[in-house]
C-alpha positions, -999 to 999 in steps of 0.1 A, spaced: -279 461 -277 -261 494 -275 -236 504 -297 -214 512 -273 -222 502 -232 -230 530 -210 -227 540 -173 -263 537 -163 -275 541 -122 -306 527 -113 -316 533 -76 -344 513 -59 -326 482 -82 -335 450 -57 -371 448 -65 -399 455 -87 -400 479 -116 -365 488 -105 -352 456 -109 -365 450 -139 -352 483 -155 -318 472 -143 -321 441 -163 -335 455 -187 -301 479 -189 -280 450 -185 -294 424 -212 -292 459 -235 -250 456 -231 -248 485 -207 -226 488 -173 -254 490 -148 -248 499 -106 -273 506 -83 -268 528 -47 -290 502 -22 -291 498 18 -301 460 14 -318 430 -3 -306 409 -33 -291 420 -67 -303 414 -100 -270 396 -116 -244 421 -138 -254 450 -113 -227 467 -91 -243 473 -62 -228 499 -40 -243 507 -2 -254 540 5 -288 558 18 -304 585 -5 -309 606 24 -275 615 28 -256 637 4 -222 625 16 -235 582 10 -250 597 -19 -214 614 -31 -193 583 -16 -212 558 -40 -213 577 -69 -176 579 -69 -173 543 -66 -193 541 -97 -178 562 -117 -146 547 -105 -156 512 -123 -181 518 -149 -169 551 -159 -193 587 -156 -229 579 -155 -245 585 -184 -282 577 -175 -301 579 -142 -330 562 -134 -341 577 -100 -368 549 -91 -361 541 -55 -395 551 -35 -412 540 -6 -445 543 10 -457 554 47 -495 559 38 -521 572 62 -550 600 59 -541 632 60 -553 641 97 -534 613 112 -505 617 94 -473 626 114 -448 650 102 -423 623 103 -447 597 83 -445 630 54 -412 637 58 -396 607 57 -415 601 23 -405 633 9 -366 628 19 -364 595 -1 -389 597 -29 -383 637 -38 -348 647 -18 -330 608 -22 -338 622 -64 -322 657 -59 -297 640 -45 -286 615 -74 -296 640 -103 -274 670 -84 -244 648 -82 -249 626 -119 -253 663 -135 -212 673 -128 -206 643 -149 -232 646 -178 -221 688 -179 -185 674 -186 -194 650 -212 -220 672 -229 -252 645 -225 -274 627 -206 -303 605 -197 -323 612 -166 -356 600 -161 -378 600 -128 -399 573 -117 -432 593 -110 -467 578 -102 -503 577 -119 -508 595 -80 -484 625 -85 -518 642 -108 -546 618 -96 -542 615 -64 -557 588 -38 -569 590 -3 -539 583 19 -515 591 5 -508 631 8 -470 623 14 -466 601 -16 -484 623 -41 -470 653 -32 -431 637 -37 -441 623 -68 -459 654 -80 -426 673 -75 -406 648 -94 -426 665 -125 -416 699 -114 -378 688 -111 -378 673 -145 -390 701 -159 -370 728 -145 -335 706 -154 -347 707 -191 -350 746 -189 -314 743 -168 -292 718 -187 -315 712 -221 -287 731 -240 -261 706 -230 -274 674 -245 -290 668 -214 -325 653 -210 -348 646 -179 -377 628 -180 -405 613 -158 -421 579 -161 -460 579 -147 -469 535 -141 -505 535 -133 -513 498 -115 -482 476 -124 -485 439 -113 -459 437 -86 -454 424 -49 -473 457 -33 -501 455 -58 -505 418 -57 -505 428 -17 -534 448 -19 -571 432 -9 -587 413 -36 -617 440 -36 -597 469 -38 -577 448 -70 -610 447 -82 -619 480 -79 -590 496 -93 -587 473 -122 -628 483 -130 -616 520 -127 -586 512 -155 -593 520 -193 -571 488 -207 -590 466 -179 -561 452 -164 -530 460 -145 -496 465 -164 -468 445 -161 -429 461 -151 -423 451 -190 -445 477 -202 -425 505 -178 -393 490 -184 -398 498 -224 -409 537 -216 -376 538 -193 -356 526 -223 -371 544 -249 -363 576 -234 -327 570 -223 -322 555 -261 -310 572 -294 -344 584 -305 -354 601 -275 -325 623 -281 -357 655 -284 -378 645 -258 -377 661 -222 -394 677 -197 -420 651 -211 -446 627 -190 -452 595 -197 -481 573 -184 -483 540 -183 -513 534 -163 -540 521 -193 -553 551 -196 -564 553 -156 -546 589 -154 -558 607 -189 -567 646 -187 -546 651 -154 
């Protein structure tokens, strides 16, 4: 449990990793909110409707969250989408839609959150990337580009805001047991598992532990880091 409840915002908190992360912050005693378009909210999470592709909507959602929970001290930019397609067949829309949610959406949230963090002279920004960012995967030029972009974003933020008590880090999960992974064909799952040194998929708890560490008191001198949670799949990349 944290000594003082913090105002925490986790995007994409209705399912998968984001949901587990939001629940973990609630269990730690924090005031947790999310910006979402639909779906079931975890218990104890304040849900504010909004579209991360719309700057005005993001601003309005932050204003409501700040009114109820106070300035956001911890931002976990986790919301994401996929529009997988082979490069030669990928449309402009399939590319730009994924970037607009996964990369520009994170930027809109970080930019808005930074205003309060600068005033408070403290803040923790955690961007949810993927092993795909540096490892690559066929059919995900759009997704990999967006997830790789988050690394440059975190490192630039660190250089801009590091002196103001604000950290910005990246968590890069590999294959995690979620509905998305379970939907893969069994032969594909077996092939991925064989490539992972740990010989298993990770759990959402593995990712949550990394996020809580980066947001916690012990990580005040960690910034611009990429924390892989992938069982060794992407090491060296």
